[in-house]
C-alpha positions, 0 to 999 in steps of 0.5 A: 490446371495448376496443381498449386494449393490455393492461398487463403483469400483476403477475407479468410486472412481478415477473419484469422487476424480478428480471431487472433486479436480477440484471443490475445485480448482475452489472454491479456485480460485473464493474466492482468486480472488473475495472474499468479493465482491458482494455475493462471500464469503471471506476466513474469512466468510468461516472460520466462517461458518465452525467453523475453525480458519484461519492460521496465518503467523509466527510472524515477529521479530522487531517492525513495524511502518508506519508514514504518515509524515506531509509534507503539500500538498504532500506525504511521508511515513516512514516504520521502521521494525526491524531497517531498514528504507524505505521512500516512496516519500519525499514531496514537496521542501518547506517541506524538512527541516521539513522532515530532522528534522523528520528523524533526530529525529527518528534516521534515518541516513540510508535508506535501500530503498527510493521509487519514486512513480512518478515524481511529485514535491509534491512527490519528491521535498525533495528527493535530500535533503534526499539523501544528508542527509542520506546514501541511499542504493537503490532508486526504480524508476518508468518508467521515460521519456522525458515527465515527468513534473518535468524532471529537478527535476528528474535529480537532484534526479538521479545525487544526487543518483549517486554521493552518490553511491546509487543503482538505480533500475527500478521497475517491476511488482511483484518485492519484496524488503526486509525491515527488516524482512518485504517485499515491493512488487511492485503490479504495476510498473505503469498503461500505460498512453495511457490506462488512462482516467485521466486528468494527466496520470502520476498519473496512472503511480504511483508505487502501493506497498504493504508492509507486515510484518507477518499478517500486510499489508500496501497499497500505490498507490501513486496518482493512479486514478480510471483506475489504481485502476480498473486494480489492482482490476482485477489483484489481487482481495481480495489479495489487502486486507490490514491492513492500506491504504494511500488514493489514490491521497491525498484523491481525488474523482478521486481515492478511488472508493467504489469497491476498498475500499471494496476490500482493507477493511482497518482498517484505512485510512490516507489522506496525504494533506496540510491545506486548500489546493487548491485542496480540498483534501480529497474530501467530496465524499471520506470522506463520502464514508469512513464513510459509510464503517465505516473506520476511516480516519486520515488526516495529515492536521488536525492530523499532522504526523500519526504513526501506530505501530503494537503490536501483534494483536493491532495497536497503532495510534499516531498523532502529531498535536492532541497529541492523541493516540488510539488502534485499532484491527489489523484485 
């Protein structure tokens, strides 16, 4: 009789392989959903522990820039990627001339994608003027109803768009739209108002969007508040991680929870707000929260328009009011 130990049989090896595969799948699921939260490591942590190099997305042709436009107490963000333009919101009515001048100065006479995050006047007041000035290919819309607080303004936007021949598209969860060589994804087409505890449920009906070009990502949640942020966090987890983030609801304390900011983990945040605005945006709690997380905050009320340009592994940040320019690592 041989004294050699018996080798595991084929059946045993198959069972072991199945167990390992299931364990790996569970690990990937947990890291994808909850990585970076609490004691759960994110992929970057695991790469570092095991001495591995994370994979990188293929480089994207053409320059990418995101400009948080100074439109006073309102929102308007211009994304330029390889000659294509996407404008998310268009600020209040009284900023329409400044917005028109900015677009003209940047040579933007055609907008491939115009986005209405939600129908509040400080986000869409300048939209009819943009539609009159520029050739707009597609207008992406949230759910609209008779209860919209600025219904007459919405009607003017839609009438102007139809007169120009602009394609009207109703946003849906998971929808992807091209912007140059990048992609704008609708993470949420709006958190149901009846499920919102917000004093203004229309804020939570905001489209929540993530733009991606190569390894660069930008997250815009409109005026979505804490309930909508919690919904995004539950659905996407660490996939919310983005290079830059526009502070929710102009930097209000009704948004920008610590859990949400930790999940997004941006290189920088910009709050779009007006000088000495009546709302006190950005709120002190949010400013202090960002400081405690060591996340730089730019503000249009102090810095003017803020342009973030992607260059390799660096971000160039240029502000109009302070005239400053700085470089930050892109990750």
